[in-house]
Structures are given as C-alpha cells and as structure tokens.
TIVO-2410 file (N, C-alpha, C; in nm, 3 decimals):
# residues 113
REC num residu      c1      c2      c3 atome chaine
REC   1      M   0.096  -0.098  -0.019     N      A
REC   1      M  -0.011  -0.007  -0.001    CA      A
REC   1      M   0.067   0.171   0.001     C      A
REC   2      V   0.053   0.207  -0.096     N      A
REC   2      V   0.113   0.311  -0.086    CA      A
REC   2      V   0.067   0.447  -0.012     C      A
REC   3      E   0.145   0.502   0.128     N      A
REC   3      E   0.135   0.591   0.176    CA      A
REC   3      E   0.062   0.724   0.102     C      A
REC   4      K  -0.026   0.766   0.155     N      A
REC   4      K  -0.103   0.898   0.058    CA      A
REC   4      K  -0.068   1.019   0.145     C      A
REC   5      R  -0.032   1.047   0.295     N      A
REC   5      R  -0.046   1.101   0.376    CA      A
REC   5      R   0.045   1.212   0.388     C      A
REC   6      R   0.019   1.339   0.379     N      A
REC   6      R   0.089   1.485   0.367    CA      A
REC   6      R   0.158   1.489   0.480     C      A
REC   7      A   0.067   1.443   0.626     N      A
REC   7      A   0.100   1.540   0.748    CA      A
REC   7      A   0.115   1.419   0.878     C      A
REC   8      H   0.210   1.409   0.964     N      A
REC   8      H   0.214   1.311   1.023    CA      A
REC   8      H   0.107   1.311   1.149     C      A
REC   9      R   0.027   1.176   1.178     N      A
REC   9      R  -0.072   1.140   1.218    CA      A
REC   9      R   0.015   1.143   1.374     C      A
REC  10      F  -0.049   1.241   1.466     N      A
REC  10      F  -0.068   1.191   1.614    CA      A
REC  10      F  -0.182   1.086   1.663     C      A
REC  11      P  -0.132   0.972   1.699     N      A
REC  11      P  -0.259   0.880   1.791    CA      A
REC  11      P  -0.312   0.991   1.905     C      A
REC  12      M  -0.463   1.029   1.901     N      A
REC  12      M  -0.497   1.098   2.041    CA      A
REC  12      M  -0.622   1.065   2.038     C      A
REC  13      T  -0.646   1.054   2.157     N      A
REC  13      T  -0.822   1.033   2.176    CA      A
REC  13      T  -0.841   1.170   2.245     C      A
REC  14      L  -0.942   1.272   2.113     N      A
REC  14      L  -1.030   1.367   2.197    CA      A
REC  14      L  -1.087   1.421   2.184     C      A
REC  15      P  -1.214   1.488   2.274     N      A
REC  15      P  -1.316   1.479   2.262    CA      A
REC  15      P  -1.410   1.574   2.132     C      A
REC  16      M  -1.463   1.555   2.076     N      A
REC  16      M  -1.480   1.643   1.904    CA      A
REC  16      M  -1.629   1.654   1.903     C      A
REC  17      L  -1.739   1.753   1.870     N      A
REC  17      L  -1.845   1.778   1.855    CA      A
REC  17      L  -1.851   1.785   1.701     C      A
REC  18      M  -1.957   1.695   1.666     N      A
REC  18      M  -1.960   1.703   1.508    CA      A
REC  18      M  -2.080   1.769   1.497     C      A
REC  19      A  -2.120   1.858   1.390     N      A
REC  19      A  -2.286   1.901   1.331    CA      A
REC  19      A  -2.289   1.837   1.211     C      A
REC  20      R  -2.416   1.713   1.221     N      A
REC  20      R  -2.449   1.733   1.087    CA      A
REC  20      R  -2.544   1.796   0.996     C      A
REC  21      T  -2.572   1.757   0.895     N      A
REC  21      T  -2.636   1.875   0.827    CA      A
REC  21      T  -2.771   1.902   0.852     C      A
REC  22      E  -2.842   1.786   0.909     N      A
REC  22      E  -3.000   1.839   0.954    CA      A
REC  22      E  -2.958   1.890   1.073     C      A
REC  23      G  -2.875   1.943   1.155     N      A
REC  23      G  -2.876   2.040   1.267    CA      A
REC  23      G  -2.806   1.965   1.409     C      A
REC  24      A  -2.886   1.818   1.403     N      A
REC  24      A  -2.832   1.770   1.495    CA      A
REC  24      A  -2.689   1.745   1.505     C      A
REC  25      E  -2.624   1.734   1.630     N      A
REC  25      E  -2.471   1.731   1.715    CA      A
REC  25      E  -2.433   1.613   1.742     C      A
REC  26      E  -2.344   1.548   1.748     N      A
REC  26      E  -2.264   1.450   1.809    CA      A
REC  26      E  -2.162   1.451   1.874     C      A
REC  27      S  -2.176   1.366   2.004     N      A
REC  27      S  -2.026   1.401   2.045    CA      A
REC  27      S  -1.959   1.239   2.010     C      A
REC  28      V  -1.835   1.266   1.966     N      A
REC  28      V  -1.790   1.155   1.893    CA      A
REC  28      V  -1.594   1.196   2.019     C      A
REC  29      S  -1.519   1.054   1.939     N      A
REC  29      S  -1.400   1.122   1.974    CA      A
REC  29      S  -1.310   1.087   1.854     C      A
REC  30      T  -1.208   1.140   1.907     N      A
REC  30      T  -1.068   1.159   1.768    CA      A
REC  30      T  -1.009   1.016   1.805     C      A
REC  31      R  -0.922   0.947   1.699     N      A
REC  31      R  -0.854   0.855   1.689    CA      A
REC  31      R  -0.716   0.894   1.677     C      A
REC  32      D  -0.694   0.984   1.537     N      A
REC  32      D  -0.555   1.037   1.583    CA      A
REC  32      D  -0.606   1.180   1.464     C      A
REC  33      V  -0.521   1.260   1.477     N      A
REC  33      V  -0.493   1.391   1.450    CA      A
REC  33      V  -0.395   1.451   1.357     C      A
REC  34      S  -0.405   1.490   1.214     N      A
REC  34      S  -0.288   1.547   1.160    CA      A
REC  34      S  -0.283   1.695   1.185     C      A
REC  35      S  -0.239   1.774   1.095     N      A
REC  35      S  -0.284   1.953   1.058    CA      A
REC  35      S  -0.335   1.937   0.982     C      A
REC  36      G  -0.348   1.834   0.858     N      A
REC  36      G  -0.444   1.816   0.755    CA      A
REC  36      G  -0.587   1.714   0.814     C      A
REC  37      G  -0.580   1.688   0.907     N      A
REC  37      G  -0.721   1.571   0.903    CA      A
REC  37      G  -0.752   1.527   1.039     C      A
REC  38      V  -0.849   1.438   1.051     N      A
REC  38      V  -0.870   1.351   1.160    CA      A
REC  38      V  -0.969   1.262   1.132     C      A
REC  39      Y  -0.920   1.132   1.143     N      A
REC  39      Y  -1.014   1.034   1.228    CA      A
REC  39      Y  -1.069   1.051   1.306     C      A
REC  40      F  -1.229   0.949   1.303     N      A
REC  40      F  -1.265   0.944   1.436    CA      A
REC  40      F  -1.411   0.830   1.395     C      A
REC  41      E  -1.439   0.763   1.492     N      A
REC  41      E  -1.541   0.667   1.453    CA      A
REC  41      E  -1.712   0.729   1.525     C      A
REC  42      V  -1.799   0.652   1.444     N      A
REC  42      V  -1.939   0.701   1.489    CA      A
REC  42      V  -2.076   0.624   1.474     C      A
REC  43      E  -2.150   0.636   1.465     N      A
REC  43      E  -2.200   0.544   1.529    CA      A
REC  43      E  -2.318   0.577   1.379     C      A
REC  44      E  -2.334   0.662   1.267     N      A
REC  44      E  -2.382   0.695   1.152    CA      A
REC  44      E  -2.304   0.723   1.053     C      A
REC  45      A  -2.299   0.660   0.964     N      A
REC  45      A  -2.157   0.666   0.900    CA      A
REC  45      A  -2.222   0.821   0.747     C      A
REC  46      P  -2.161   0.901   0.763     N      A
REC  46      P  -2.182   1.036   0.632    CA      A
REC  46      P  -2.083   0.950   0.519     C      A
REC  47      Q  -2.162   1.038   0.438     N      A
REC  47      Q  -2.172   0.987   0.285    CA      A
REC  47      Q  -1.946   1.078   0.265     C      A
REC  48      A  -1.900   1.000   0.173     N      A
REC  48      A  -1.784   1.067   0.112    CA      A
REC  48      A  -1.816   1.195  -0.007     C      A
REC  49      G  -1.710   1.266   0.064     N      A
REC  49      G  -1.776   1.386  -0.019    CA      A
REC  49      G  -1.821   1.522   0.065     C      A
REC  50      V  -1.858   1.488   0.154     N      A
REC  50      V  -1.977   1.561   0.258    CA      A
REC  50      V  -1.919   1.665   0.346     C      A
REC  51      K  -1.933   1.763   0.336     N      A
REC  51      K  -1.855   1.870   0.442    CA      A
REC  51      K  -1.944   1.878   0.566     C      A
REC  52      L  -1.831   1.866   0.658     N      A
REC  52      L  -1.814   1.844   0.813    CA      A
REC  52      L  -1.805   1.974   0.854     C      A
REC  53      E  -1.811   2.007   0.953     N      A
REC  53      E  -1.822   2.116   1.073    CA      A
REC  53      E  -1.816   2.041   1.202     C      A
REC  54      F  -1.710   2.080   1.241     N      A
REC  54      F  -1.660   2.002   1.392    CA      A
REC  54      F  -1.554   2.117   1.503     C      A
REC  55      V  -1.600   2.075   1.618     N      A
REC  55      V  -1.523   2.115   1.709    CA      A
REC  55      V  -1.409   2.042   1.781     C      A
REC  56      I  -1.308   2.063   1.795     N      A
REC  56      I  -1.263   1.960   1.881    CA      A
REC  56      I  -1.156   2.078   1.980     C      A
REC  57      T  -1.201   1.983   2.107     N      A
REC  57      T  -1.112   2.031   2.245    CA      A
REC  57      T  -1.029   1.978   2.269     C      A
REC  58      L  -0.881   2.092   2.297     N      A
REC  58      L  -0.763   2.021   2.330    CA      A
REC  58      L  -0.812   2.091   2.461     C      A
REC  59      P  -0.734   1.938   2.526     N      A
REC  59      P  -0.750   1.976   2.725    CA      A
REC  59      P  -0.590   2.020   2.753     C      A
REC  60      T  -0.636   2.075   2.880     N      A
REC  60      T  -0.505   2.176   2.965    CA      A
REC  60      T  -0.387   2.094   2.958     C      A
REC  61      E  -0.369   1.932   2.949     N      A
REC  61      E  -0.263   1.858   2.929    CA      A
REC  61      E  -0.170   1.893   2.818     C      A
REC  62      I  -0.295   1.901   2.718     N      A
REC  62      I  -0.187   1.951   2.610    CA      A
REC  62      I  -0.149   2.046   2.574     C      A
REC  63      T  -0.248   2.224   2.607     N      A
REC  63      T  -0.233   2.341   2.608    CA      A
REC  63      T  -0.115   2.405   2.730     C      A
REC  64      M  -0.155   2.313   2.849     N      A
REC  64      M  -0.068   2.367   2.914    CA      A
REC  64      M  -0.143   2.515   3.010     C      A
REC  65      T  -0.259   2.575   2.977     N      A
REC  65      T  -0.337   2.680   3.009    CA      A
REC  65      T  -0.492   2.656   3.002     C      A
REC  66      G  -0.461   2.582   2.972     N      A
REC  66      G  -0.656   2.556   2.984    CA      A
REC  66      G  -0.734   2.469   2.881     C      A
REC  67      P  -0.823   2.488   2.814     N      A
REC  67      P  -0.898   2.355   2.707    CA      A
REC  67      P  -0.888   2.471   2.623     C      A
REC  68      V  -0.869   2.446   2.518     N      A
REC  68      V  -0.884   2.541   2.417    CA      A
REC  68      V  -0.972   2.445   2.269     C      A
REC  69      Q  -1.088   2.473   2.227     N      A
REC  69      Q  -1.174   2.449   2.132    CA      A
REC  69      Q  -1.100   2.521   1.987     C      A
REC  70      I  -1.147   2.414   1.895     N      A
REC  70      I  -1.077   2.449   1.737    CA      A
REC  70      I  -1.182   2.447   1.607     C      A
REC  71      R  -1.300   2.540   1.600     N      A
REC  71      R  -1.373   2.522   1.498    CA      A
REC  71      R  -1.301   2.502   1.368     C      A
REC  72      C  -1.306   2.335   1.314     N      A
REC  72      C  -1.290   2.308   1.197    CA      A
REC  72      C  -1.412   2.291   1.078     C      A
REC  73      I  -1.355   2.334   0.948     N      A
REC  73      I  -1.458   2.285   0.846    CA      A
REC  73      I  -1.387   2.216   0.766     C      A
REC  74      G  -1.388   2.090   0.692     N      A
REC  74      G  -1.318   2.002   0.656    CA      A
REC  74      G  -1.446   1.932   0.524     C      A
REC  75      K  -1.387   1.797   0.510     N      A
REC  75      K  -1.508   1.684   0.455    CA      A
REC  75      K  -1.437   1.606   0.489     C      A
REC  76      V  -1.498   1.478   0.459     N      A
REC  76      V  -1.472   1.367   0.452    CA      A
REC  76      V  -1.467   1.280   0.333     C      A
REC  77      V  -1.312   1.216   0.346     N      A
REC  77      V  -1.273   1.142   0.201    CA      A
REC  77      V  -1.269   1.014   0.249     C      A
REC  78      R  -1.285   0.934   0.337     N      A
REC  78      R  -1.291   0.809   0.340    CA      A
REC  78      R  -1.419   0.728   0.451     C      A
REC  79      V  -1.474   0.674   0.440     N      A
REC  79      V  -1.570   0.575   0.518    CA      A
REC  79      V  -1.488   0.445   0.532     C      A
REC  80      D  -1.492   0.378   0.666     N      A
REC  80      D  -1.425   0.302   0.681    CA      A
REC  80      D  -1.515   0.156   0.752     C      A
REC  81      R  -1.563   0.052   0.705     N      A
REC  81      R  -1.655  -0.005   0.767    CA      A
REC  81      R  -1.583  -0.136   0.835     C      A
REC  82      G  -1.591  -0.143   0.986     N      A
REC  82      G  -1.480  -0.241   1.054    CA      A
REC  82      G  -1.595  -0.397   1.081     C      A
REC  83      V  -1.471  -0.482   1.097     N      A
REC  83      V  -1.601  -0.608   1.142    CA      A
REC  83      V  -1.677  -0.635   1.218     C      A
REC  84      S  -1.621  -0.549   1.311     N      A
REC  84      S  -1.703  -0.537   1.452    CA      A
REC  84      S  -1.807  -0.471   1.453     C      A
REC  85      G  -1.853  -0.392   1.298     N      A
REC  85      G  -1.975  -0.273   1.325    CA      A
REC  85      G  -1.892  -0.094   1.331     C      A
REC  86      Q  -1.794  -0.137   1.406     N      A
REC  86      Q  -1.742   0.003   1.392    CA      A
REC  86      Q  -1.754   0.069   1.281     C      A
REC  87      I  -1.772   0.215   1.238     N      A
REC  87      I  -1.775   0.319   1.136    CA      A
REC  87      I  -1.662   0.414   1.137     C      A
REC  88      G  -1.605   0.406   1.089     N      A
REC  88      G  -1.414   0.502   1.072    CA      A
REC  88      G  -1.418   0.577   0.957     C      A
REC  89      V  -1.399   0.717   1.002     N      A
REC  89      V  -1.443   0.836   0.906    CA      A
REC  89      V  -1.273   0.933   0.909     C      A
REC  90      A  -1.234   0.951   0.797     N      A
REC  90      A  -1.112   0.975   0.775    CA      A
REC  90      A  -1.197   1.180   0.704     C      A
REC  91      A  -1.141   1.294   0.766     N      A
REC  91      A  -1.143   1.387   0.731    CA      A
REC  91      A  -1.064   1.519   0.680     C      A
REC  92      T  -1.085   1.600   0.611     N      A
REC  92      T  -0.996   1.697   0.578    CA      A
REC  92      T  -0.991   1.807   0.667     C      A
REC  93      I  -0.927   1.880   0.734     N      A
REC  93      I  -0.915   1.982   0.793    CA      A
REC  93      I  -0.888   2.122   0.670     C      A
REC  94      D  -0.988   2.175   0.644     N      A
REC  94      D  -0.962   2.279   0.519    CA      A
REC  94      D  -0.956   2.417   0.606     C      A
REC  95      R  -1.009   2.430   0.687     N      A
REC  95      R  -0.999   2.584   0.763    CA      A
REC  95      R  -1.041   2.536   0.896     C      A
REC  96      Y  -0.956   2.670   1.010     N      A
REC  96      Y  -1.037   2.660   1.128    CA      A
REC  96      Y  -1.000   2.758   1.163     C      A
REC  97      E  -1.044   2.739   1.286     N      A
REC  97      E  -1.057   2.891   1.393    CA      A
REC  97      E  -1.050   2.863   1.498     C      A
REC  98      F  -0.991   2.933   1.641     N      A
REC  98      F  -1.001   2.932   1.768    CA      A
REC  98      F  -1.115   2.972   1.802     C      A
REC  99      L  -1.186   2.854   1.921     N      A
REC  99      L  -1.304   2.973   1.988    CA      A
REC  99      L  -1.247   3.019   2.148     C      A
REC 100      R  -1.292   3.072   2.177     N      A
REC 100      R  -1.250   3.144   2.336    CA      A
REC 100      R  -1.385   3.044   2.417     C      A
REC 101      I  -1.325   3.006   2.478     N      A
REC 101      I  -1.418   2.926   2.607    CA      A
REC 101      I  -1.462   3.049   2.755     C      A
REC 102      K  -1.545   3.024   2.752     N      A
REC 102      K  -1.619   3.097   2.832    CA      A
REC 102      K  -1.616   3.062   2.999     C      A
REC 103      E  -1.525   3.044   3.080     N      A
REC 103      E  -1.509   2.994   3.228    CA      A
REC 103      E  -1.633   3.036   3.332     C      A
REC 104      N  -1.669   3.144   3.325     N      A
REC 104      N  -1.773   3.190   3.373    CA      A
REC 104      N  -1.873   3.281   3.313     C      A
REC 105      K  -1.950   3.237   3.309     N      A
REC 105      K  -2.071   3.314   3.178    CA      A
REC 105      K  -2.098   3.408   3.273     C      A
REC 106      D  -2.082   3.428   3.400     N      A
REC 106      D  -2.130   3.620   3.442    CA      A
REC 106      D  -1.977   3.697   3.406     C      A
REC 107      E  -1.872   3.645   3.405     N      A
REC 107      E  -1.787   3.753   3.406    CA      A
REC 107      E  -1.828   3.871   3.301     C      A
REC 108      D  -1.920   3.850   3.183     N      A
REC 108      D  -1.907   3.975   3.132    CA      A
REC 108      D  -2.014   4.055   3.174     C      A
REC 109      R  -2.101   3.993   3.262     N      A
REC 109      R  -2.157   4.116   3.298    CA      A
REC 109      R  -2.119   4.225   3.432     C      A
REC 110      T  -2.190   4.348   3.380     N      A
REC 110      T  -2.099   4.436   3.491    CA      A
REC 110      T  -2.204   4.447   3.595     C      A
REC 111      P  -2.165   4.482   3.694     N      A
REC 111      P  -2.250   4.491   3.853    CA      A
REC 111      P  -2.340   4.605   3.831     C      A
REC 112      S  -2.436   4.592   3.843     N      A
REC 112      S  -2.494   4.727   3.871    CA      A
REC 112      S  -2.525   4.856   3.967     C      A
REC 113      A  -2.522   4.943   4.000     N      A
REC 113      A  -2.464   5.015   4.148    CA      A
REC 113      A  -2.598   5.077   4.177     C      A
***
C-alpha cells in the first residue's frame, strides 16, 4: 500500500463535537489527528465528499493553559466499516479557527450600581 498522507498523524483521543447537516450534533472522539485531517468513529456513516463542521477540544494537558476549542471545516474523504461494526471516518481540515471558552458566564456582566 502506498502512503498518501502529507502530514504526520498523532494518535490522540480528543473530545469532538460534529455538526450533522440536519442540525443535530454528535459527540465523538478522535482516534488520530494531523495538521490536515482527523480520523474518528461514529454511529452513523456520513457519505464521502460531504462537508463537515466539527469542534475539537484540546485539554489542559496539551495546551498547559486551559482547554482550547478549535472549530474546523472539512470534508469526508473516506469511510471505513470495521468487522465489529465500527464506522471510521477520515476527514480533511480545510479551515479552522480558535474559539474562546468562557469559564464563567457571569464575568461579562457589569455589576449594577
């Protein structure tokens, strides 16, 4: 088999929230991550070529400052169906942005005089 990956993959189990096209969200975990893509397992397989929006949370153990969320836009490039019924999805990361996580929702409120 010829290696087609352009970036090194890092085996990481990170929490990920995936938006489905019908508006529903699904909580999954990554299996590995690279600078150009992600691999994760789902209950229901998306079609190859479908655009995805997902948010990956990097925990404090990785960032050393607190959890960091990254909103990613990509597309499904491959769907693997395992013998045990697992469905693996390989998706690109075409664009991303860092999201601000609010630790305390009250901190934005100004106290009244």
